[in-house]
C-alpha positions, 0 to 999 in steps of 0.5 A: 551453518553459523549465522553471519553477523553484520555491522550497521556501519557496513551497509548504507543506502535505501533500496526499494524492490518494485513488484512488475507483472504482465508489463505493468509496474505496481504504482505503489513503488512511487508511494515507496519513493515518497517515503524514502525521499522523506527518510533521506532528509535524515540519512542523506544517502542514495535511494536505489530501485530494483526493477526486475522482468522483461521490459521493466527498464521502460519504467527507469526514467520514471523512477528516477523523476520520482526520486530514485538516484540509482535503478537496477534493471534486472531484464531476466526472462525467468522475472516473468511471470512472477516466480518467488523462487527466482526473484528472491535468489536475484535480489539476495545476490544484489543485496549482498553486493550493494549492502543497502541498510534499508530494504523496502517492498510493497505489502502485496501478496508476491512481495511479502512472500519474496520479502520473507524469504530474503530476510530469512536468507539474510538473517535480518528482521522484517516488519510487515504491513507498515503504515508509517516509517521514521529515522532515529537519527543518532543510530540511523535505525528505521523505526517501522510503524504498524498497527498491532493488537487488531488495530487498537494500537500502533507499535513502533519496531526496530532492528538495531543490529541486523542489516539491511532493516526490511519492511513491507509498506501498506499500499494507499498509506504513503504519498508519492513524491513530487516528479521532476522530469529533468531529474538525473540518475544512474541506470545500472544492469548488474551481472546476476546469475540465475538459479541452477536448479528451480523447485518451483515453476509457474505453470499458469497465472489466473487474474484476480484482484490487484493489491493496489491501494485505491484512488477513486476516479471521482474522488468520492467514496461511499462506504456501508457499515454493519448499520445498513442491516440488510441487503435492501440498506446495501442497494440504498448505499449502492444508489447513492454511490451510483448517483455521485459516481462514487466508489462503493466501499465496505467494512468488514462486517458487511463484506463478512455477511456476503452483501458485498464482494472483498474487493470493496472492503476498506480498513486494516484487513482491506484496502486503503483509499484516497479522495475528496469525500468520504460518506460513512453510512451505518458504520461505527468508525473502528480504527480497524477501519479508519486506518484505511481512510486517513487520505480522504480529504473530508469524511461525512457520517450518517449514524443513528447512535450519536456516540458512534466514533465516526462522528467525531472523525467526521467534518459533517456528521448526520444523526439519522436513520439512514432508511429515511435520510438517504432516500432524500439525499438521493432525491436531491442529488438527482435534482441537482444533477438535472438543474446542472445539465 
């Protein structure tokens, strides 16, 4: 079958494909809406959100309040549990009808798989794991920014001819827009056809880690790097996190050593975090890790190497051996907590 070429002028609008499972909407959709609102300052077009699955329409008003002009509700029973074959087919029909110039997905396991299937059907490009988006106003072209060469540089990818321009966005890299509960938008229930024959079926869903960005409830994250040296060092870091009521994080070498579970990994191959204070203990500050902490307000670093890159990034740097410094800090924190009580 010959590939059907499309003209950029035939497509208009921004569309966001949401991920909705177990009756819960992945909150990264609000980050994607924030990104879409920023892009729309240049494009001046409609922002659409696609909600797929039984009960997903309950989130339509919320999406509108965060910036969506149109919400397409596909309330199909086959949409849950998440069957990538079904979702791809339904989205394919909708995209061919609506013809958005930009189509965004969250960079989660399921959504990346659906995006790849859909891009192949549409004969268009797909940039995965973007950490930033921009617009070339002259050509209405989406500039898709993502880490390359293991995070040592940032690449800008564009798709000058084929449409829609497709990208998956890394959770935790964008900011949600301000919400307006009085904002008005349209809710549409498109008439789509389920696949006549399914080659795959979901037999069982086994719970696992969520592919969402992380925001510590206390606003504080304490992270361990290779410099903690041992499980004993990890326990010191864990104790500090416990005293502060903070989330515990780590770099990839710590996870590779088996000292902490992968769910704690922060950075290019882990998760992004946001909050008020990030305490980095014994980590060098390689870009593969620091890309995941860009939304932390203040960085405090403990490192015995004066030349460690993390000290240049930190608002406060302490050059010391962690086995000497952390016990003193933990004692001080506990004393302050007793006084405050």
